N, CA and C atoms as a LAMMPS dump frame, in Angstrom:
ITEM: TIMESTEP
0
ITEM: NUMBER OF ATOMS
408
ITEM: BOX BOUNDS ff ff ff
-5.0000000000000000e+02 5.0000000000000000e+02
-5.0000000000000000e+02 5.0000000000000000e+02
-5.0000000000000000e+02 5.0000000000000000e+02
ITEM: ATOMS id mol type element x y z
1 1 1 N -11.968 -1.181 19.029
2 1 2 C -10.642 -1.647 18.641
3 1 3 C -9.884 -0.482 18.002
4 2 1 N -8.664 -0.283 18.462
5 2 2 C -7.848 0.785 17.892
6 2 3 C -7.376 0.394 16.502
7 3 1 N -7.409 1.362 15.615
8 3 2 C -6.961 1.111 14.254
9 3 3 C -5.449 1.279 14.18
10 4 1 N -4.856 0.499 13.282
11 4 2 C -3.408 0.533 13.146
12 4 3 C -3.01 0.788 11.701
13 5 1 N -1.719 1.053 11.549
14 5 2 C -1.137 1.349 10.248
15 5 3 C 0.126 0.513 10.112
16 6 1 N 0.208 -0.245 9.02
17 6 2 C 1.413 -1.012 8.699
18 6 3 C 2.252 -0.149 7.771
19 7 1 N 3.52 0.006 8.097
20 7 2 C 4.399 0.928 7.371
21 7 3 C 5.457 0.147 6.594
22 8 1 N 5.518 0.433 5.3
23 8 2 C 6.519 -0.139 4.392
24 8 3 C 7.234 1.018 3.694
25 9 1 N 8.48 0.802 3.288
26 9 2 C 9.184 1.791 2.472
27 9 3 C 10.003 1.075 1.403
28 10 1 N 10.27 1.811 0.326
29 10 2 C 11.075 1.262 -0.763
30 10 3 C 11.618 2.355 -1.647
31 11 1 N 12.404 1.943 -2.622
32 11 2 C 12.995 2.879 -3.582
33 11 3 C 12.502 2.493 -4.973
34 12 1 N 11.719 3.382 -5.585
35 12 2 C 11.128 3.104 -6.884
36 12 3 C 11.537 4.096 -7.973
37 13 1 N 12.042 5.25 -7.607
38 13 2 C 12.482 6.218 -8.609
39 13 3 C 11.397 7.152 -9.096
40 14 1 N 10.18 6.624 -9.302
41 14 2 C 9.052 7.457 -9.733
42 14 3 C 7.783 6.997 -9.025
43 15 1 N 6.839 7.905 -8.927
44 15 2 C 5.539 7.549 -8.345
45 15 3 C 4.86 6.472 -9.185
46 16 1 N 4.986 6.574 -10.506
47 16 2 C 4.364 5.586 -11.39
48 16 3 C 4.902 4.178 -11.101
49 17 1 N 6.215 4.04 -10.967
50 17 2 C 6.792 2.728 -10.647
51 17 3 C 6.277 2.207 -9.312
52 18 1 N 6.193 3.1 -8.333
53 18 2 C 5.703 2.697 -7.015
54 18 3 C 4.257 2.225 -7.095
55 19 1 N 3.419 2.975 -7.775
56 19 2 C 1.993 2.621 -7.879
57 19 3 C 1.787 1.355 -8.698
58 20 1 N 2.634 1.117 -9.686
59 20 2 C 2.525 -0.128 -10.458
60 20 3 C 2.747 -1.347 -9.567
61 21 1 N 3.487 -1.164 -8.514
62 21 2 C 3.717 -2.252 -7.558
63 21 3 C 2.643 -2.296 -6.468
64 22 1 N 2.302 -1.137 -5.913
65 22 2 C 1.485 -1.093 -4.704
66 22 3 C -0.022 -1.018 -4.949
67 23 1 N -0.452 -0.749 -6.178
68 23 2 C -1.873 -0.588 -6.464
69 23 3 C -2.348 -1.613 -7.486
70 24 1 N -3.654 -1.858 -7.469
71 24 2 C -4.265 -2.766 -8.442
72 24 3 C -4.02 -2.231 -9.85
73 25 1 N -3.742 -3.124 -10.779
74 25 2 C -3.498 -2.744 -12.169
75 25 3 C -4.5 -3.444 -13.083
76 26 1 N -5.049 -2.684 -13.996
77 26 2 C -6.024 -3.216 -14.947
78 26 3 C -5.418 -3.214 -16.347
79 27 1 N -5.625 -4.288 -17.05
80 27 2 C -5.114 -4.446 -18.404
81 27 3 C -5.803 -3.464 -19.352
82 28 1 N -5.02 -2.889 -20.241
83 28 2 C -5.564 -2.009 -21.282
84 28 3 C -5.457 -2.717 -22.615
85 29 1 N -6.341 -2.476 -23.536
86 29 2 C -7.49 -1.59 -23.395
87 29 3 C -8.613 -2.268 -22.621
88 30 1 N -9.458 -1.421 -22.036
89 30 2 C -10.655 -1.936 -21.367
90 30 3 C -11.64 -2.394 -22.442
91 31 1 N -12.433 -3.394 -22.126
92 31 2 C -13.405 -3.887 -23.108
93 31 3 C -14.401 -2.8 -23.532
94 32 1 N -14.81 -2.882 -24.766
95 32 2 C -15.888 -2.017 -25.243
96 32 3 C -16.981 -2.906 -25.832
97 33 1 N -17.961 -2.305 -26.476
98 33 2 C -19.109 -3.063 -26.989
99 33 3 C -18.745 -4.063 -28.077
100 34 1 N -17.564 -3.919 -28.664
101 34 2 C -17.17 -4.839 -29.739
102 34 3 C -16.657 -6.177 -29.199
103 35 1 N -16.382 -6.266 -27.902
104 35 2 C -15.845 -7.484 -27.32
105 35 3 C -16.946 -8.513 -27.137
106 36 1 N -16.615 -9.761 -27.407
107 36 2 C -17.572 -10.847 -27.174
108 36 3 C -17.701 -11.081 -25.67
109 37 1 N -18.746 -11.769 -25.274
110 37 2 C -18.935 -12.104 -23.86
111 37 3 C -17.781 -12.947 -23.341
112 38 1 N -17.282 -13.853 -24.183
113 38 2 C -16.177 -14.712 -23.775
114 38 3 C -14.893 -13.906 -23.56
115 39 1 N -14.623 -12.971 -24.482
116 39 2 C -13.424 -12.142 -24.364
117 39 3 C -13.513 -11.25 -23.129
118 40 1 N -14.696 -10.703 -22.882
119 40 2 C -14.887 -9.859 -21.707
120 40 3 C -14.69 -10.662 -20.428
121 41 1 N -15.248 -11.844 -20.386
122 41 2 C -15.117 -12.709 -19.21
123 41 3 C -13.649 -13.076 -18.965
124 42 1 N -12.918 -13.382 -20.024
125 42 2 C -11.498 -13.713 -19.894
126 42 3 C -10.713 -12.506 -19.372
127 43 1 N -11.055 -11.299 -19.851
128 43 2 C -10.405 -10.075 -19.375
129 43 3 C -10.669 -9.888 -17.882
130 44 1 N -11.91 -10.087 -17.461
131 44 2 C -12.253 -9.954 -16.043
132 44 3 C -11.495 -10.96 -15.183
133 45 1 N -11.326 -12.184 -15.699
134 45 2 C -10.619 -13.218 -14.944
135 45 3 C -9.147 -12.871 -14.725
136 46 1 N -8.577 -12.072 -15.624
137 46 2 C -7.166 -11.691 -15.518
138 46 3 C -6.966 -10.457 -14.64
139 47 1 N -8.021 -9.834 -14.221
140 47 2 C -7.912 -8.543 -13.572
141 47 3 C -8.536 -8.521 -12.21
142 48 1 N -8.134 -7.592 -11.381
143 48 2 C -6.887 -6.847 -11.549
144 48 3 C -5.697 -7.689 -11.105
145 49 1 N -4.524 -7.334 -11.567
146 49 2 C -3.336 -7.966 -11
147 49 3 C -2.718 -6.939 -10.057
148 50 1 N -2.144 -7.456 -9.011
149 50 2 C -1.684 -6.583 -7.941
150 50 3 C -0.471 -7.231 -7.296
151 51 1 N 0.701 -6.745 -7.648
152 51 2 C 1.944 -7.369 -7.228
153 51 3 C 2.089 -7.342 -5.705
154 52 1 N 1.792 -6.221 -5.062
155 52 2 C 1.927 -6.138 -3.611
156 52 3 C 1.052 -7.182 -2.917
157 53 1 N -0.187 -7.297 -3.334
158 53 2 C -1.075 -8.284 -2.713
159 53 3 C -0.541 -9.699 -2.914
160 54 1 N -0.042 -9.981 -4.117
161 54 2 C 0.536 -11.304 -4.374
162 54 3 C 1.762 -11.55 -3.489
163 55 1 N 2.631 -10.546 -3.367
164 55 2 C 3.842 -10.707 -2.565
165 55 3 C 3.524 -10.916 -1.081
166 56 1 N 2.507 -10.218 -0.582
167 56 2 C 2.146 -10.348 0.838
168 56 3 C 1.245 -11.55 1.093
169 57 1 N 0.675 -12.091 0.041
170 57 2 C -0.189 -13.268 0.127
171 57 3 C -1.323 -13.057 1.136
172 58 1 N -1.931 -11.874 1.063
173 58 2 C -3.074 -11.516 1.905
174 58 3 C -4.095 -10.812 1.034
175 59 1 N -5.375 -11.017 1.332
176 59 2 C -6.412 -10.231 0.658
177 59 3 C -6.373 -8.822 1.234
178 60 1 N -6.294 -7.818 0.36
179 60 2 C -6.215 -6.419 0.768
180 60 3 C -7.345 -5.625 0.127
181 61 1 N -7.862 -4.658 0.847
182 61 2 C -8.848 -3.721 0.303
183 61 3 C -8.092 -2.468 -0.104
184 62 1 N -8.024 -2.203 -1.395
185 62 2 C -7.218 -1.099 -1.912
186 62 3 C -7.694 0.272 -1.445
187 63 1 N -8.916 0.376 -0.948
188 63 2 C -9.416 1.655 -0.452
189 63 3 C -8.666 2.12 0.79
190 64 1 N -7.938 1.231 1.434
191 64 2 C -7.272 1.56 2.688
192 64 3 C -5.758 1.39 2.603
193 65 1 N -5.227 1.669 1.421
194 65 2 C -3.78 1.61 1.207
195 65 3 C -3.359 2.904 0.524
196 66 1 N -2.3 3.498 1.032
197 66 2 C -1.785 4.727 0.437
198 66 3 C -0.359 4.514 -0.035
199 67 1 N -0.047 5.078 -1.184
200 67 2 C 1.31 5.116 -1.707
201 67 3 C 1.747 6.574 -1.669
202 68 1 N 2.763 6.859 -0.875
203 68 2 C 3.254 8.227 -0.703
204 68 3 C 4.66 8.271 -1.289
205 69 1 N 4.856 9.178 -2.257
206 69 2 C 6.14 9.236 -2.961
207 69 3 C 6.789 10.6 -2.762
208 70 1 N 8.092 10.604 -2.585
209 70 2 C 8.886 11.818 -2.653
210 70 3 C 9.035 12.594 -1.36
211 71 1 N 9.526 13.81 -1.541
212 71 2 C 9.788 14.693 -0.401
213 71 3 C 8.509 14.891 0.394
214 72 1 N 8.67 14.977 1.659
215 72 2 C 7.528 15.192 2.534
216 72 3 C 6.854 13.913 3.002
217 73 1 N 7.298 12.765 2.493
218 73 2 C 6.627 11.506 2.858
219 73 3 C 6.765 11.203 4.348
220 74 1 N 7.928 11.501 4.931
221 74 2 C 8.113 11.224 6.351
222 74 3 C 7.298 12.181 7.212
223 75 1 N 7.202 13.43 6.788
224 75 2 C 6.349 14.38 7.51
225 75 3 C 4.898 13.929 7.452
226 76 1 N 4.466 13.45 6.295
227 76 2 C 3.103 12.947 6.169
228 76 3 C 2.889 11.75 7.093
229 77 1 N 3.832 10.84 7.103
230 77 2 C 3.718 9.657 7.953
231 77 3 C 3.535 10.056 9.414
232 78 1 N 4.29 11.031 9.862
233 78 2 C 4.182 11.456 11.251
234 78 3 C 2.788 11.971 11.589
235 79 1 N 2.093 12.568 10.618
236 79 2 C 0.731 13.043 10.884
237 79 3 C -0.244 11.886 11.054
238 80 1 N 0.127 10.707 10.576
239 80 2 C -0.752 9.547 10.63
240 80 3 C -0.598 8.735 11.904
241 81 1 N 0.516 8.88 12.579
242 81 2 C 0.809 8.067 13.764
243 81 3 C 0.233 8.702 15.019
244 82 1 N -0.416 7.9 15.831
245 82 2 C -1.073 8.383 17.045
246 82 3 C -0.093 8.601 18.186
247 83 1 N 0.857 7.705 18.349
248 83 2 C 1.779 7.738 19.475
249 83 3 C 3.01 8.583 19.126
250 84 1 N 3.246 9.625 19.91
251 84 2 C 4.376 10.53 19.663
252 84 3 C 5.705 9.79 19.622
253 85 1 N 5.871 8.78 20.467
254 85 2 C 7.156 8.072 20.539
255 85 3 C 7.433 7.261 19.275
256 86 1 N 6.387 6.891 18.539
257 86 2 C 6.575 6.123 17.302
258 86 3 C 7.094 6.983 16.156
259 87 1 N 6.822 8.264 16.196
260 87 2 C 7.15 9.14 15.064
261 87 3 C 8.641 9.138 14.745
262 88 1 N 9.479 9.392 15.74
263 88 2 C 10.926 9.399 15.505
264 88 3 C 11.449 7.985 15.292
265 89 1 N 10.887 7.041 16.011
266 89 2 C 11.309 5.634 15.88
267 89 3 C 11.167 5.159 14.438
268 90 1 N 10.017 5.41 13.835
269 90 2 C 9.781 4.975 12.455
270 90 3 C 10.646 5.778 11.494
271 91 1 N 10.745 7.068 11.703
272 91 2 C 11.579 7.923 10.844
273 91 3 C 13.014 7.388 10.794
274 92 1 N 13.535 6.968 11.939
275 92 2 C 14.91 6.471 12.01
276 92 3 C 15.084 5.12 11.307
277 93 1 N 14.027 4.348 11.194
278 93 2 C 14.106 3.023 10.56
279 93 3 C 14.127 3.091 9.032
280 94 1 N 13.573 4.13 8.461
281 94 2 C 13.414 4.189 7.004
282 94 3 C 14.714 4.67 6.368
283 95 1 N 15.297 3.853 5.487
284 95 2 C 16.557 4.245 4.844
285 95 3 C 16.422 5.57 4.082
286 96 1 N 17.439 6.384 4.177
287 96 2 C 17.41 7.713 3.544
288 96 3 C 17.222 7.649 2.03
289 97 1 N 17.683 6.559 1.405
290 97 2 C 17.561 6.454 -0.053
291 97 3 C 16.159 6.028 -0.507
292 98 1 N 15.316 5.623 0.42
293 98 2 C 13.951 5.235 0.051
294 98 3 C 13.129 6.471 -0.288
295 99 1 N 12.367 6.365 -1.38
296 99 2 C 11.576 7.498 -1.858
297 99 3 C 10.072 7.252 -1.792
298 100 1 N 9.656 6.111 -1.232
299 100 2 C 8.247 5.735 -1.243
300 100 3 C 7.845 5.096 0.085
301 101 1 N 6.656 5.458 0.545
302 101 2 C 6.015 4.78 1.66
303 101 3 C 4.759 4.107 1.144
304 102 1 N 4.497 2.921 1.623
305 102 2 C 3.218 2.253 1.391
306 102 3 C 2.631 2.01 2.773
307 103 1 N 1.461 2.601 2.983
308 103 2 C 0.799 2.54 4.278
309 103 3 C -0.461 1.703 4.143
310 104 1 N -0.523 0.634 4.911
311 104 2 C -1.68 -0.262 4.877
312 104 3 C -2.427 -0.121 6.199
313 105 1 N -3.622 0.436 6.128
314 105 2 C -4.448 0.609 7.316
315 105 3 C -5.072 -0.726 7.704
316 106 1 N -5.334 -0.887 8.986
317 106 2 C -5.892 -2.155 9.463
318 106 3 C -7.216 -2.487 8.784
319 107 1 N -7.953 -1.497 8.336
320 107 2 C -9.212 -1.747 7.62
321 107 3 C -8.966 -2.477 6.302
322 108 1 N -7.774 -2.369 5.736
323 108 2 C -7.452 -3.049 4.474
324 108 3 C -7.424 -4.556 4.638
325 109 1 N -7.276 -5.003 5.862
326 109 2 C -7.231 -6.446 6.143
327 109 3 C -8.368 -6.837 7.088
328 110 1 N -9.435 -6.036 7.075
329 110 2 C -10.621 -6.288 7.91
330 110 3 C -10.266 -6.428 9.382
331 111 1 N -9.322 -5.623 9.83
332 111 2 C -8.916 -5.588 11.241
333 111 3 C -8.337 -6.922 11.737
334 112 1 N -8.024 -7.846 10.801
335 112 2 C -7.438 -9.132 11.205
336 112 3 C -6.001 -8.931 11.666
337 113 1 N -5.534 -9.815 12.488
338 113 2 C -4.134 -9.821 12.891
339 113 3 C -3.36 -10.575 11.812
340 114 1 N -2.397 -9.936 11.198
341 114 2 C -1.583 -10.57 10.159
342 114 3 C -0.11 -10.4 10.503
343 115 1 N 0.7 -11.185 9.859
344 115 2 C 2.15 -11.08 10.032
345 115 3 C 2.766 -10.62 8.727
346 116 1 N 2.782 -9.306 8.518
347 116 2 C 3.407 -8.776 7.318
348 116 3 C 4.921 -8.905 7.421
349 117 1 N 5.588 -8.766 6.289
350 117 2 C 7.033 -8.947 6.198
351 117 3 C 7.542 -8.118 5.03
352 118 1 N 8.838 -7.963 4.957
353 118 2 C 9.439 -7.264 3.814
354 118 3 C 9.264 -8.097 2.561
355 119 1 N 9.166 -7.41 1.435
356 119 2 C 9.086 -8.074 0.132
357 119 3 C 10.367 -7.748 -0.635
358 120 1 N 10.453 -8.208 -1.865
359 120 2 C 11.633 -7.897 -2.674
360 120 3 C 11.707 -6.405 -3.015
361 121 1 N 10.584 -5.684 -2.883
362 121 2 C 10.535 -4.259 -3.24
363 121 3 C 10.354 -3.33 -2.047
364 122 1 N 9.851 -3.849 -0.935
365 122 2 C 9.532 -2.999 0.213
366 122 3 C 10.108 -3.566 1.503
367 123 1 N 10.595 -2.666 2.355
368 123 2 C 11 -3.04 3.71
369 123 3 C 9.803 -2.805 4.625
370 124 1 N 9.543 -3.769 5.499
371 124 2 C 8.456 -3.64 6.457
372 124 3 C 9.005 -3.068 7.76
373 125 1 N 8.337 -2.029 8.281
374 125 2 C 8.818 -1.342 9.475
375 125 3 C 7.9 -1.518 10.68
376 126 1 N 6.832 -2.295 10.539
377 126 2 C 6.002 -2.589 11.685
378 126 3 C 4.611 -1.996 11.63
379 127 1 N 3.884 -2.276 12.705
380 127 2 C 2.487 -1.855 12.856
381 127 3 C 2.412 -0.855 14.005
382 128 1 N 1.69 0.248 13.774
383 128 2 C 1.623 1.334 14.734
384 128 3 C 0.185 1.81 14.894
385 129 1 N -0.104 2.391 16.044
386 129 2 C -1.418 2.984 16.235
387 129 3 C -1.598 4.129 15.237
388 130 1 N -2.75 4.128 14.604
389 130 2 C -3.049 5.094 13.539
390 130 3 C -4.026 6.12 14.053
391 131 1 N -3.887 7.329 13.585
392 131 2 C -4.784 8.429 13.948
393 131 3 C -5.764 8.626 12.796
394 132 1 N -6.88 7.898 12.761
395 132 2 C -7.781 7.944 11.61
396 132 3 C -8.45 9.282 11.391
397 133 1 N -8.491 10.143 12.388
398 133 2 C -9.161 11.426 12.182
399 133 3 C -8.457 12.292 11.15
400 134 1 N -7.163 12.069 10.936
401 134 2 C -6.448 12.855 9.932
402 134 3 C -6.731 12.349 8.528
403 135 1 N -7.266 11.143 8.417
404 135 2 C -7.545 10.545 7.109
405 135 3 C -8.928 10.93 6.607
406 136 1 N -9.819 11.252 7.522
407 136 2 C -11.223 11.508 7.168
408 136 3 C -11.385 12.728 6.302
């Protein structure tokens, strides 16, 4: 089965803002030896929170999601796409004011067929054949 890449873009202003949305977040402070078993268990139950996963309403494996921020993001994206014709097509779809790409590899969803969509923070640009050899 060919692996694919789901492409999203958005405007966050900083890499930190983008990652706070696109990556799992853990509450601070982390438990230490002074925490009771009950407090530790309650902390675990609250974690991690992940806004992107909640917005997409899909289970995601964070090991297969990349957040790319700033200049060079479109050049990086082109290195990930297998089909030459997709490179310019996707580049043309991403608004010039967007400063962030979120790339979800098909492995993040266990190769399942899903229907992703735009969220309040990200525009969805589709699913494309991915060149996994550049990721290794």
